[in-house]
N, C-alpha and C positions, 0 to 999 in steps of 0.2 A: 856356587848353589845352583842346581837345576830348577825350571820353572815347576812350581807347586799349584796343581788346581784343583778346585772343588766347585759344586754347584750350588745354589738354594734358588730354589723356586717354590711357587704358593702350593700347597698340598702336604697329602702325607707322604712319609719318608719310606722309600719304596725297599731300602736294604734293612737288613737287622739292625738293631741297635750291638755297636761294637762297645763292650764292657770295659771299663778301665776307669783309673782312678787318677781324677785331675791334679797337678801339683798345686792349685791356687783356687778359691773360690773365682766363679763366675756371676759377675752383675750383670744384671739386666735383660738378657744373658748376651755375653759377646762372642761373637764366632771367633773358633779359635782352630789350630793346627791338631787334628786329632792324635799325632803321634806323638807331639811334646807338649800339648797344652798351651803352646803360646797365643796369645790374643791377635787375632787380626788387626791390621791399623794400616793406616794411610802415611807414609814419612813426610810427608807435607800437606797437613788435615788440612791448611789454610786456604790452600788452592788446588781443590779436587776439581779438573777439567771435567766438562759433562758437555757431552752434544746431544740436542734432538735433531733426531734424524727428519728431513723436509720432506722423506716420502709420504707420512702420516700413515693414518689407519683409513681402511677401504669405508669404514661404516660413518668416517667424519669428514663432511666436506667443507666445511667453512673454516678449516684450520683451527677450530678451537681447542684441540687436541694440545696445542703449543702452550694454551695459556694454562690448561689444566694441568700440564708439566711442570712450568714452571713455579704454578703455586706450589705443588710439590716439593719441589727444590727448596723453595722458600720457607717451608715448615721446618727444614730443618736449619737453613741456614738463619733463621729468628732466634734459635735457643742461647739463650743466657747462659754465661758460665763457659762457653766451649768456644775456640779457636775454628770449630770446623766451618768450610766454606764450600760450598760446591759452585764453580765458576764455570756459568754458562758460555761456551765459545759459539757466538752466533755466525763465525764466518761461512759463508755461503759455500765454499769449497768444503770446508766440514761436513757442514749439514749435508752435503749431497753425497759422502760418503757411504760406501757400503760395506766397508772390509771393517766390523766393528770387533774380530776377532785380534787385530792389529792392537800392541799394546799402545800404540801410540794416538788412540784414541778409545774414549770411554761415551758409548752412546744410549740414549734411550730411543728405541725404535719398534715398530711394528711390523712382525713377522708373517706375510699375508698368506705365503706359500711356502712355508718352511724351508727356508733358503738357509737356516741356521742347522737343519737336522733334528731340534729338540721337539718341534712340534707335528710328528707323522698324524694323517687321518685317525682321529679319534683320541688323539691324546686329550689326556684330563689336565694339563698343566696349562694356567692361564695366561700365567708369566712366571720366568725366571730369570735370576741374577747368576751369571757364570764371573765365579771370581778366581783371578789367578794368583798365586801368592808364594812366599819363598817361607824355607824354614824356620825364619824369625819370625814371619806373620805380616811381614811386611808385604802388602797388597801390590801386585805390579799393573792388574787390568781387571776393570768390572763393567760390566753393561747391562744394561735391563733391557730385556725383548719380552711383548706381548705376543701373546699366541691367537693372533688376526686370521691363523688361517683352521682355527676350531671354534672360537668363541668371536661375540662382537663386542665392542665398546662405546660407550657414551659420554658425552660430557654434558648431557641436558635430560639426565632421568628418563632415558628410554628402557620401560620395563623389559626386563629379561637380560639386558645387557650391563655389563662391569663397567663403574666408573672409573674412568681415566686416572682422577686425582688420587682416588682411595686407592688404588692399584698402586699407582707409583709411589705414594706416598711410603707405603709397605715396603716394596722393593729398593727403595734409595736408602732405607736402614739397614737392607742387608749391605748394600753397596758401601755403605759406612762402615760395615763391621758389626751391624748387630744380629744376634740369633733371634729366634721366637722368644717371645716374652709370657710368662704366666700370669700376667695382668689381662683380665678378661676384656678390660675395654683400653687395653694399648692398641697403636697402629701394629705394634709388633706380634699382635695375639695373631695365632695362625690359621685363623678361619676367616671367613668372608661371605658375603651376600651379594648379590646383586641389589636389595634394597637396603642394603645399610652403606652410607657416606660417612659415617665419624671416624673412622681410620684415616680422612683427611687430616685430622688434628692431631698432635702427638698429646701423649699423657705426660704426666711429671717423670713416670718410670723412663719413657721414651727419653727425654729430655734428659734426663739424669744419666742415663747410657752416653750421650757425646758427652756431657762434664765429665763423665768418669775417661771415656778413651782419649779424649782431645781438651784438657781443660785448660781455662784461661788463666786460672790463679789457684789459690789453694782451695782445696775441698773438704767439706767436713764429710766422718766417714763412721760407720757404726761397726764393728766385728765382734765374732762371739762365736759359738757351737751349739747345733742343735742335737741334742743329746737326748736316748728313752731313760724313763724312770726308772724302769728295770733293767739294773747292767750297767747303765752309763755309757753304752755305745753311741758312735758319732753315727746321726742319719744320714747317708750318703743323698746328694740331691732334694735335699728339703727346700720348698720355696719360701723365702723369709722376705717379709713383707713390713714396710715402715710407714704408719700414721701421723699426719702431724697433728697439732694441739687441737685443731677445728676437725679434726677426726676424718681426714682428707687422705687419698694417697698419696706419697712423699715418693717411694722408691720401694726398690726389690732386688733380689739376688738370690743365684743358684746354688747351695751349698755343696762345697766339693766331696771327695768319695768320702773323707772324714766327718764330714758335717759341718765344717768350718766355713762363715759365711763373712761377706764383706759387703755391707749396704753403702754405696759410695756415692757421691756427687750431692750429696744433702744439704740443705740450706743450713742455718744455725737455727735450732728451736727446740720443742720440747717432743720425745717422738716416742709412739708406742710399736711394739715389735711384737709379730707373731710367725710361727710357722705353720705350714699346711703340706700336705702331699700332692706332687704333681702329677696329678691322676687325670681328674677331668676340670674342667672342659680343655684342658692344655696338658699331654702328657708328653713323657720322655721322647715317644717316638716323634713328638713335632721338633726336637731338637737335631741337631746337626750330630753326628757320632762323638764317642769319645767320654761322654758322659755318663757317670753311674747314678743311677736313681732307683730309690727305694721309695713305695708308697704307702706301706703298712703300717700306718700311724695316724692318730688324732691330732687335729690343729690343736694349737696352743700359744697362748698368750705369755711373753714374758712378764713378770709379775709386777714390775714396777714403771711409771713415765721414766724416760730416759731424757736428759738435758746434755742438749750437745751445743756448743761453742762454735765460733766460726774457725773453720780450718782446723777443728779438734778432730784427732783419731782416738775414737773412744772404743776400749774393749768393755762388752757389759757382760762376759761370761757366758751363760748358757740358757736356753730355750729348752726346758724339758717336753718330751712329749709321752703320750702313752698309747695304749695299743690301739690298733685300729676299729673303726666305729662303722656302721652301715650307712650312717647317715652321710648324704654328699648333694652338694647344689652347684648344678649348673653342668650342662652339656656340650660336645661341640654340635650340636644341630641348634643350638638357641644361636639368636644372631646378637653379640656383642660388640659393641657396648647396647646395654638399654638407654634409650634415652627418656631423660625426664627432663621435664621444660620448666624452668624460672615461672614462678607464679601461677603454677598449674598442677594439677592431677593427672596423672598417666597409670594406666592398666596395664598389667605384663603377666607373663608365664614363664616359669625356669622349669627344665625338666631336672630329676636327680633320683637319689633314690632315698625312702625312710621319709618322707615328707608327708607327713601324718597329722593328723587332729591332735591338737595338744603343743604342737611346736609353734615357735615363735621366730618372726624374721623381722630382720631391723639392720638401720644402718648407724655406723657409730656417729655420723653428724647428727648432733641433737636437735638441728633445725629440719631434717629432711623425715617426715613423717612415713613411715614403711606400715603398710595395714596388710594384713592376710584377707584372701578373700574366700580362698578355699584351698583344700589340701586332698591331694587323691595318691599318695604314696610315691608316684613316680613323677608329679610334678605339684606345684603350688602356684596359684594366683594370688596378685595382690596389687596393691596401690602405691604410688610413690607421690606424694606431695611436696612441693618442692615452695617454700614461700619467695616471693618475688625479690626479696632483698638478697635471696643466696647467692654466694661465687661460684664461678662456674668451675668446673672439672669434674674427676671422677670419685666415687666413694663406693666403699665395701659394702655386701650384703654377707649378713649372718643368720644362719640357721640354728636355733637350740632346740633338740627333741625333747619330749616329754621326760626321759630321765637324764636329762641334762648333757648328750653327747651335741658335740658341734661339728658345726662346718662353717669355711670363712671360704668367702669368693672375692678376691682382690679386684679392685677399680672395675666390678660389674655394670654401674651405672656412670653415665655420664650426663651433669645436668649443662645444659643447655639453654641460650636465650630461646625465646619463641624465635617461631621461623619469621625471616623478614618478608615482608610483599613489596611488590613493586607496582604502583599503581599507574604515575603516569611520568614522561618521561619531555623534557622541554629544552631545545626542539626536538622534533623526530627525524631530523636530517642535518648534515652538514659537511664539510669538505674533507677528504680523505688525508689531507695534508695536516689536518688536525687543527686547531685554534677555534673550536666551537665551544662556547661556554655553555653547560649542560644542568640543568635542574633536576634530582631524580626525588619524586614524592612518593611515599609509602609509608609502611609501619614496621616497627620494631627493628629499627637501624640501631647498631650498636658500634661506639667507640673501636677502632681498630677494624672494621669490615673492610671489605676491598669491592672493588665494582671491576668486573669483566664487561669489557664491550670490543667484539671482534678480536683484534690479537693484542690487544692490551690489557694489563691490568694497571687498576687504580688504588692504591693502599692508602687508608686514612692515614692523614699526618705525613706521609713521606712526599720527599720535594717529586713535583711534578703528577701527587697523588691526588686523591680526593679528599674532601672535608667532611665529614658526618657532621653538619650543622645541629639537628636534633635527631630527635627519634624519626621523625618523616622525611627528613630532608637531608639529602647528600648533593654538594656541589662538585663539580669537576670542570675542567678544561680540557678539551679532547687532545689526543697527540694524534700522528700520523696513522691513519687506522686501515686496514684491510678494507679494499672498497666493497662495498655488498650489505645486503639487509641482516643485520645484528641483533641478537637477544641482549637485553639489558639485565645483567647478574650482579645481584649483593650477596655476599657472601661473609658470614660473621666467622669469629674465631673459632669457632667449634666445627664450621665446614658445612653448616646447612646455609641452604641459598633459597633467596626468593629470585623470581626470574619473572621481565616480562618478555614473552617471545614477540621477534619481528618487531622491534620497540625502535631501532636507530637506523639509518642508513645512512652508511659513509660513501660519497660519490666523489669520483672525481669531478673536481667544477670547472665548468669551460671557462677559457679564457679567449676574447675575441678581441684581435689586435687590430682587424681594418674589416671595413663591409665596403663591398665595390659592386654597381656604383652607388653612392649614397641616396640616387632617387630614382623613382621608375614610374611608370605610366599607372596610371587609376585604372587601367582595362586588365592590369595584370600581364603575366609572361614574362617579367624581368628576369635575367638569370643573376642571379645576386650570388656573389663569393663571400664565403666568410673564411678570414684566416685567422688560425690564433692556436690554440693546444687544449687538450682534455677532450676534444669531440667524441663523444661515444654513440657508436651503434645504437639505433634505435632511440636518439635523441629526437625534441619536438622544438619546433620554430614556429613563434607567434609573433605577427607584426599587427600591434595595437590590438593585443587580445585575439585576433584570428588565426587558428591554426593554418599553418601552412600544407597543404597536401603533398606537395612534388617537392621531396627532401632527399639529396643522397649526401651521405657520410663518406666522402671520399677518401679520408685518411683523418688521423686525430688532430691533424692541423689544418683541415679544410673539408667546408661545406657548401654546397652547391645547390641553393635554393629557387624554384620557378615561382614566381611569387603569385599567388590569387588576385584577382581586382580589389581594391579599396578605395576607400573615399579620400577625395582629393585634401592635401594638406600634410601637416608634420612639422616635423620630424615627430614620428611617431616610435614609441619604443619598441625594438626587435628583442624579444626573449629567447635565449637558446637555452634550454631546459635537458639534461643527461637524464637517463632514466631512474634512477637513483633521487632524483630531486633536486641536484644541486644544478646552479643555473648562471647565466651570466646576460647581459643586457649591452644593446649597441642602440643605433636609430637609423631610419628610412622615412624617406619622404614618398609621399602619391601625389603626381604633378599630373596636370590636363594633359599634355601632349604626347602623343604615341611615342615611343620608345626609338631612337635613331638604330639604323643597321648596316654594318659594312658586311658586303658578300666578297668584292674581289678588285683588283687592282690591276690596272692595264697600262702598259708592261709591268711586270713584277719584279722587275732587276733594273739596276740604274749604278752610275758611279759613285765608287767610293767618296767620292769628294761633293755630291749632291748636284742641285741643278736642273734634275732631269724632270718633266711637267710630264705627269701621268694621271690618267682617270681614275676616278674610285666611284665603284657603283654599289649602292646600297637601297637604302628607304627613309623616309621621313628625315630627309637633310635639308637642313636651312641653312640661311646666311649665317650664322651664328656658330656654325657648326665646327669645331675646332679637329685639327688631325695631329696627333702625337706618333712620332716613330719611336719603339724600342721601351715604349711604358712598359711595366709590369702588370700583365693580364689579368691578374687577382686582385691587384689593388689600385690600378690606375696610377702608381707613383711614378717618377724618373721619365726618361725619353726625353726628345726632341721634338718641339711642335713646328710644324710646318709653317713657313711665313706667308705664305701665299696660298691662298684657298679659294678658289673661284665656285659659287652655285652656278650649275647649269639649269639643273631643275632638281626638284625633290627626291631624283633617286639617283643623280649623278654630282660630281664634283670635279672640277681639275686643280692638282696641287702640286707644287713644285717640292722635290725631295729636298730634305736637308742630309748634309754629309751623315756618314756612318759607315758601319763594317757589320759583317756577314749577315745571315738571316735574323730579321727582326719583325715584330708584333706591330699592328698598327692599330690606335685605338682613334675613335672617335667620340666627340663629347659635345654635347648641346652645353654652351658656354652660361647661356641663362638658368637651365635647370638642373644641369650637373648629370645628365641622363647621357649613358653612354654605353658602347660596345665596343668589342676589341676582335680581331683574328690574327693568330698566332702565325708565324713564318710566312707573313704575308707579304713580305718584300726582302729581296736579297742584293747586298751590296757588291758589285763586282770588283776585284782591282785593291790595290791597297790604299794607303794613307787616307786621307781626307779628316775632317775636323769633326767632331761630336758635338761641340757647342754645348758644353754641360753635361756630356757622358751619356753613358745607355746604361743607367745602374737601376738595380732594381731594390729598393727600400724595404728595410722589413717593419717600418711603421710609419707614424703620420698618418692623416686623414686626407682621402682623394678630395681633389677641388670640387668647389662646388657652391652655390649660393648659399648654401644653409651649413651651419656648424653641424658636425655629428656628435651626438652625446658621449660623453667619455663612459669609457668600459666599466661596468659595477661588477661586484661579485653577489652572488647568493651560494647565498651558499649552502740387572750380575755363575793320578787324581793326585791327591795329594802326593808328590814327588811319584807320580805315573803309580802310586798303590792303590788310592782310593778314589773312587769315580762316585760322589752320593748324590742323587738327582732325586726330587721328589715329584709325586704327581697331584694334579687338584682334581676333585672328580665333582663336578656341580649338581645339586640336588634340585628337584622342583619345589623343596619349600625347605625352608631353616637356612641353617649355614653351612657353607662349604671351607675344606681346608685351603689353607693359602700358605707359602713357603717365604 
């Protein structure tokens, strides 16, 4: 079978609907092969590989697009009752790939310059999920592409930009085989707005779509037909919705061309069923081609509650519908889902037709109070009051006109917790290698919350995650984190977040292995060499709290400091602080004498066997000046000390050279204070042989010799067979909702 190709993206379907009769009801709705009706599926759903491109988004400089995409991946991976699992491949070589068209990789990436060809200048498509599949419906490849060429994306609520996690969660539903949903509040609802982020969280209908497509065990199912009261003819494409005993959305399905439906993936319980036309706010044009959908009927309920057992497949018979009515609630320009906050009253506006005085608006959840505020034919204003103990999730809205006409809008309202707030974060900095214990204080923290910090996600109760201790406190221990200044974000299960901007600095923690020399003149001017790791450009060095003005970061492993003057004494604390705030310590002492200096050796060559007497010239030389050949110039460690050193005057020494080889350093050091100076390639041994009496090695650790001990280092720290090419477009609007595919 040849490769079969179809596309789905955010927006309004560009081609005309192909009228056809599907062979089976489509639950949730599943994407399908328009020619055969075969539902699309992954052959190995428990291991669907996904790769996040490391190219990122031009709008997001801090790498947070990765955590947003991972949260979207997790939303689908967390579905109970399904074996589906998106397995992220974090291999650097895979993330660096640009050949997303290849069947060997399923990528999520931002197309910033229309390299894909889907996003020419002026394109209204915000994101697209190309899928390749065979006639059987088996998906061979799928990728999620974001239109960075025409639109901007955000992870931090920047006005007018599309939320990455919101868009990604929807597109991953397509990648997994779901079409758009007639449930207004679902993630697979075909419209989005830059002000809405609730598509981050899945509705029950979305979850049951995964249970239907990729069940992990027996699933309960309700089947039946939608027929007209007059004549008993089946109603093609009726949208059938199930509510649980609490009045909450539980599942939905699109009837086939004969009006037959299957609502699948249900939990055992008692359900209410109703059928409504798929007209507004979701219409047949929002679905991929191949569906027959008629809408000229009035919504109607099945006459009695239905008790469904575990794993039961129950046929309920017929839902009878009457002729169409003018009353209709909800338009694509409304921003669904409407957010209602637990423990609060919120005001809302919905558009429609025949929304007139004398009508009633209500929710099937008896605990939720819906109060009309005004009617004006084309819109209704109302308030929603949710008790503090109410459960989270989606509820329907229903309007009954003065003459008894009915309109039902499935899953229009999403009940969420109050918005979390992040007040304080302690500490405010820590090592980029992790291990920092953090306390987050704020309000409205919920069990199951996630904390996003830099490139890391901490999930409540997960291994290596966070702990929601109470509604005001979250505890976690940081993992290795991308260096930089990061927001601390708390996201609840509905996708609502609280954020403290620039609250935590993750920094490379400097490590000091050695400081040389260990002491220097109180007059200042000592060339101090610090060796270690993670030294960052712009770091600061303080000795006894005094900022040193002449600091050169030669590399991540070496810093040169020319000391300022100081108070005689010590050892004093030397603090090395990177720009992010992480620091390390060592020690240095100020002494009274001026620092010794070495300038020249005459002659500067000699026998490898040693024994030559040479003259060393410099300054501030004393009778207890030691001369070491071959010492490490950065640490003072190693080398061979000259046995015979004679002081001629304060600027001259006579030195008997020890044996050695090659070009070597010469270090001088005051035995009493540890002050030192060194000159590299100062002396060259000629000829071979010779003994080195201890060798000329440069150790990487240890403490330079001196009269005082150096303090130990401390740490601060997504056409068909070449026949169909269906592409949808997305046109953003200045107000209200925009279509998404």
